[in-house]
N, C-alpha and C positions, 0 to 999 in steps of 0.2 A: 777366571782370574780371581785371586784372593782379594778381599776387600780390606782396605787400610783401616785399622781400628780408630785412627784419628777422626774418621768420618762420624763416629758416634759420640765423640767428646764434645761437651758443652762447658765452657769456662764461665760458670755463673753461680749465683747464690743458691743454697739448698732451699731457700724460700719458694723456689719454683715447684717444690714437691707438695706444698700445702693443698692445692686443689685436687691432688691425686690420692692423698692419704686415706680418705674415707672409704675407698674401694680397694685398698692395698693391704697385702701382708708384708709387714716391715720386718726384715731379718736384721738383727742388730747385735753388736757386742755392747755391753752396758756402758763402757766408757764413751763410746761414740754416740750413743743415744743421749747420754747426759750432756755431752758437748754440743750436740746439734739442737737440743730442746729449745734454747732461746730463739732459734729461727723457725722452728716448726710449731705453728700455732694450732694446727689441726691434729686430730688423733687418728692413728691408723685403724683400719677395720680389725686387723689382728696383729699381734706382736709376737715374734719368735726370737728367742735368745740363742745365738750361735755360740756353742761352747766347744765343739770338737768336730774334726773332719773324719772321725771314725765312721765307717759305713753304717754301723748299727745305730749310732746317734742320728745320722742323717735320715735313715729310713724310719726311725721313730718319729722324727718331725714330719716326715712325709705321710705317715699313717695317722697323724693327729688330724682327723678329718674336719673337726670343728674349726680348726685354724683357717681352713680354706673356704668356709661358708661365706658367700657374698663377696668373695675376693676376685677382682678382675685383673690384678697386676701384682708382680713381685718386686719389692725394692730391697736391695742389699745395702746396708749402711754400716760401715766399719772398716776393720782391717782385713787381712787375708782370709781369716776364718769365716767372717760374716759374708764376704764377697763370694767365696767358693761355696758356702752353704746356699746362698741365694741362687747361684748359677746351677747348682745341682737340683734344687727344688724346681726351678723354672724349666730345666731340661726334662725332668720327670713328669711335670704337670702340663707343659706346653703354655704356661702363662707368660704374657709379656714381661720383660725384665728391665729395670733401671738399676744401675750400679752407682753408688756414691762412696768413694773411698774417703775415710776420715783421716788417713795418713798414707803416704806413698811408700809403703814398706816393701812392696813386692809388685811384680808386673801382673798379678792375677786379675785386676779389673779390666785388663786389655786383651786377655786371652779368651779363647772360645770354649775351653774345656774346664772342668772342675777338678780340683785336687781332692782325692778321696783316699783315706788310709784304711787298708784291709790287712789284718794280721800284722799290723805295725809297719807295713810297706806302702809307700805313696804310689798311687796310680792316677793317671789323668783320664777322666771319664766324660763322655757326652760331648755335645756340641750345641752351643747356644749363642745367639746374637742379641745383644741388648738393644732396646729402643734408644737408650741414651746412657752416657757415662758422665755424671755431673762432677766436675772438678772445681771445688770452691776453696780458694787459697786461704780464706779466713778460717774455715772449718779445719782445714789441714793443719794450720798453725796452732790449733788448740791442742794438738798432740805434742808430746815432748819432742824437741828438735832432733834428738838422736834417732828417733824412729824414722823420720823423713830423710835424714842424711844417710841412714843405713840402706834405704831403698835402692841406692846405686849398685848394690851387690849384684842385681840381675843385669846390670850393664858391665860392671867390672868382670863378671864371669866370661864375657866375650874373649878376654885376654887368654884364658886357659882353654876355653872351648874351641877356638880357632886352631890352636896348636894341636889339639886332639883330632880335629876334623882332618887337618893336613896329614897327620900321622896315619889315621885310618885309611886315607886315600892311598898313601904310599905303601902301606903294609897289606891292605886287603882289597884294594881296587874300588873301595866305596866311592860313589860319585861325589865330586867336590866342585863347587861353583866358585871360581876365583873372584868373580864380580861381586857376588853376595858377600863373600868373605871380606873383600875390600871395603864394601859399604858398611859392614858390621864394625870393622876396625875404625872406620871414620867416626862412629858413634863414641868410641873411647876418646878420640882426639877432641871431639866437641865437648865431652864431659871435662876433659883436662883444661880446656880453654875457659870454662865457666864454672870451675869447681867452687869458687867463692860464692856464687849465687846458690849453689846447693847447700853449702855450709850455712849460709844466712837464712835459708828457707824463705827467700824473698819471693815476690810474685813471679819474677823472671825465673827463679830456681824451680818453682812449682811447675811452671809451664814447660821449662826445659826438660825436667825429669819425665813429665807426662809425654812429651813428644819423643824422648829417647825410648821410653817403654813402647810406644806405638810403633816407632820405626823398627825396633828390635823384633817385636812380635810379627810385623809385616814381613821382615826379612826371613823369619822362620817359616811363615806361610809360603813364601815364594820358594824357599829351599825344600819344602815338603817335609821338614823335620825341625827339631829344636837345635840342630847342630851349630847354628851361628852363635848361640849363647849358652848352650848346656853341654857339658862334658864331664870330665873327671871330677871337677869341683862339686857339681851337683850330686854326682854318684857318691862322693865321699860324705856329703851331708846326709843323703838318704841312709847310708850305712850307719852314720853316727846316731841318727834319730832312731833307727831300728834297734841298735845295740843298747841304747840308753832308755828306750821307751818314752822319749820326750820329744816335744816339738820346740824348736828354738826360733827366736826372732829371725825371720828368713834372710833379710838383706844382710845383716851383720854376720850371720852364720855362714852364708854362702861366700861372703868376702873372706872370712877366716879360712874356709876350705879352698878358695881360689888361691890364696897366698901360699898355703901349704903345697898345693899342687904346682904352682908356678915354680916354687923352689925345687920340687922333685923333677919337674920337666926341664930345669935349667933354662927357664923361659923368662928372662928379665924380671925376676921377682922384686928387686929393689924398685924398679920403675912402677910396678903395680902397687906396691906398698906405699910409695910416695903419693900416688893418686888417691888411694883409699884414705890416707891420713889427711890429705888436703880437703877431701869431702867431709871429714869428721866422722867416718865410720868407726863405731866402737866395737871392733871385732875382738879386741882383747878382753872386753867384758864377757863376751861369749866364751872365750877360752877359759877365763876364770870360772865361769859357771860350769863348763864341761869338765875341766881338769885336763892337764897335759897327758896323763896316762890314758884317759878315755879316748882322747883324740888320736894318740899313737895307735891304740888298739883298733880304732876305726880305719885308719890308714892301712893297717895290715890285713884287716878283714874285707876292705872295699873291693879288691879284685874278685874274690869269691862271690860277694854280694852281687856285683855287676854281672857275673856269669849266670848266677842263679836267676836273676831277673831278666836276662836276655838284653841287657843294656848295650849300647853301641861300643865299639872298640875305642879305647882311650889309652893314655899313658899308664893307667892302672893295669892294663892287660899287656903292656909292651914288655916289661921286664919285671922280675920279682923285686919287691921292695923289702929290704932287710929292716929289722928293728932299729939298727943304727941309723940308717938313712931316714926312717920315719921320725925318730926322735930328734935328729939334727934339724929336719924341716920344721917341726913343731917348736923347737927351741929358738930357731931363727925368728919365727913369727912372734914369739913371746918377748923378744928383745927389742926395745924401742930403737927407732932410727937415730943416728947421731944428729945433733941440732942442725948442722949445716945441710943435711939432706932434707930437712923439713921446710926449708925456705923456698 
């Protein structure tokens, strides 16, 4: 039976790390290290800066043998890059692992594999179970609020992913678990009911998003795949990052792609956008960074990318997407909701 990741979560201060640091390799991003430093009175045995999920960068860290001298434990402190770097290193070395997200931008702290980029394409590698996942609301609130609000992208993606899963079942006979799909959809309802707490990044909001991530990951483990929360919206994001050679803030970027795909699916896109706006996800900032033309190009390229990577059947492979349809979907996302729909 899969283990529920909430089992590893401890809602407490990062000061609990102080007795452990002297024998630990601390993998950090600089902003998180600076933010946590007032609480961390001890120094780590070794310090590694997480800068990229490129396989060559990760293996270069792994081969820096002096960084591992006297190290008894791996601690990942930061956002998604630091978390996945620590998971990868712990998997490759067998060292015990503690994860400390400095912002809830992505579900990575609660999954058991590490995201690794090879030749510009994301692959999920390895399997590692942490000793603990430390969720400190005070530390998390040191990050800009929009980072934590954007984390709901890996919950909002359930909206489009379930549509794709049902479609694949109907078209290809792929196994579909209606009970798991129903439980996944219930996470969206729970998010809708408490969107104000997410927007406020309150203690209750931090706990809620942590629990939603854990529930989503557990449902995927039960399903034996990421079908409950990953479909065409993630595939579109992978394509976009491959084409541009850039990594975007995951939560907001996957929300942007979910909105585009919900429009293309004919799958209650206004409902999804209302919820994203209520949570304060700044997906239009990602669109401004990407550019509408680049996103349209990614939509048109995504079906081929999905086939090349052997990704599951989704709306991207259902019918050809014309340039006109792709541009219409992107233009819809770029246009703000009327004021009455924001209430």
